[in-house]
C-alpha positions as CSV (number, residue, x, y, z in Angstrom):
1,V,19.6,-2.9,-5.7
2,Q,16.7,-5.0,-4.2
3,L,15.2,-2.9,-1.3
4,Q,12.6,-4.7,1.2
5,A,10.6,-3.1,3.3
6,F,9.2,-3.7,6.6
7,G,8.0,-2.7,9.8
8,G,4.5,-1.7,9.1
9,G,1.7,-2.8,11.4
10,L,-1.3,-1.4,13.6
11,A,-1.0,1.0,15.9
12,Q,-3.5,3.7,17.1
13,A,-3.6,7.2,16.7
14,G,-0.8,9.2,18.9
15,E,1.7,5.9,19.1
16,S,4.7,5.6,16.5
17,L,6.2,3.1,14.5
18,R,9.3,2.5,12.6
19,L,9.7,1.4,9.0
20,S,12.9,0.2,7.7
21,C,14.1,-0.5,4.0
22,A,17.3,-2.9,3.3
23,A,18.8,-2.9,0.8
24,S,20.9,-5.5,-0.8
25,G,22.5,-6.8,-4.4
26,R,25.5,-3.7,-4.1
27,T,26.5,-0.4,-1.9
28,F,23.7,1.9,-1.8
29,S,25.6,4.5,-0.2
30,T,25.4,6.4,-4.1
31,D,21.6,6.1,-3.4
32,A,19.2,9.0,-3.0
33,M,15.9,7.0,-0.8
34,G,12.9,8.0,-0.6
35,W,9.5,6.9,0.9
36,F,6.6,7.0,-0.5
37,R,2.9,5.9,0.5
38,Q,-0.5,5.2,-1.3
39,A,-4.0,5.2,0.5
40,P,-6.6,3.0,-0.6
41,G,-8.1,4.3,-3.8
42,K,-5.4,7.3,-3.9
43,E,-2.5,7.9,-5.6
44,R,1.1,7.4,-4.6
45,V,2.5,10.6,-3.0
46,F,5.6,11.7,-1.3
47,V,6.5,11.2,2.3
48,A,10.1,11.7,2.7
49,T,13.8,12.0,1.1
50,I,16.9,11.7,2.0
51,S,20.0,12.2,0.2
52,A,22.8,9.6,-0.4
53,S,24.8,11.0,1.9
54,G,22.4,11.1,4.7
55,R,23.2,15.1,5.0
56,R,19.6,16.4,3.6
57,T,16.1,15.1,4.2
58,T,13.0,16.8,3.0
59,Y,9.3,15.7,4.0
60,A,6.0,15.9,2.9
61,D,4.0,18.8,4.8
62,S,1.7,16.3,6.2
63,V,4.3,14.5,7.7
64,Q,7.4,17.6,8.7
65,G,8.1,17.4,12.6
66,R,6.2,14.1,13.1
67,F,8.4,11.7,11.2
68,T,12.3,11.4,10.7
69,F,14.1,9.5,7.8
70,S,17.6,8.2,8.4
71,R,20.2,6.2,6.9
72,D,23.0,3.7,7.9
73,N,24.8,3.1,5.1
74,A,27.5,1.2,7.0
75,K,24.0,-1.4,7.5
76,N,22.1,-0.7,3.8
77,T,19.4,0.2,5.7
78,V,17.0,3.2,5.8
79,Y,14.5,4.0,8.7
80,L,11.1,6.4,8.9
81,Q,10.9,6.9,12.9
82,M,6.8,8.1,12.3
83,N,5.9,9.7,15.4
84,R,2.5,10.7,16.8
85,L,0.8,8.9,14.0
86,K,-2.7,10.2,12.4
87,P,-5.2,7.6,11.1
88,E,-4.4,9.9,7.6
89,D,-1.1,8.4,7.7
90,T,-3.0,4.6,6.8
91,A,-1.7,3.7,3.5
92,V,0.5,1.2,1.9
93,Y,4.4,2.8,2.5
94,F,7.1,2.1,-0.4
95,C,11.0,2.6,-0.4
96,A,12.8,3.9,-3.1
97,A,16.4,3.9,-4.4
98,L,17.7,6.2,-7.1
99,R,21.6,6.3,-7.7
100,T,23.2,9.5,-7.9
101,S,26.3,11.3,-8.4
102,Y,24.9,14.2,-6.4
103,S,25.6,13.0,-2.6
104,N,23.6,15.8,-1.3
105,T,20.7,16.6,-3.6
106,V,17.1,15.4,-2.8
107,Y,14.3,13.9,-5.1
108,L,10.8,14.3,-4.3
109,R,9.5,13.0,-7.5
110,A,8.2,9.2,-7.8
111,A,9.1,9.2,-11.5
112,E,12.8,9.9,-10.6
113,Y,13.4,6.9,-8.3
114,H,15.0,3.6,-10.1
115,H,14.3,0.7,-7.6
116,W,11.1,0.3,-5.5
117,G,10.7,-2.0,-2.4
118,Q,7.4,-4.5,-2.1
119,G,5.8,-2.0,0.8
120,T,4.5,-1.9,4.1
121,L,0.9,-1.3,5.2
122,V,0.6,1.0,8.3
123,T,-2.6,1.0,9.7
124,V,-3.4,3.8,11.9
125,S,-6.8,3.5,14.2
126,S,-8.4,6.2,16.0
């Protein structure tokens, strides 16, 4: 599966952005999906994950309550709604896919994901 992330850009603190990640090449309804981010000079870290079924999500503590991960399997697209953005949210955001037989399992480790998008930059100014 090929992944393309888009929707990044420049926002002020407190504003919102929505990232999208479109999958192509095959259906992704059996893929758990994840968002990770990498700030300048730092390692890539987990942001959020959603199960293949869409029924389970898990978030990093730093974004819990502000970000919402959703998916539309009919459109082969996942979305990360980011509200109340903070300067520390500034990073390149990557979407990732993991084909799984467990439709309600979520995956938090980057090493578990098989496919990655190219990343989209989010910059939040104070």
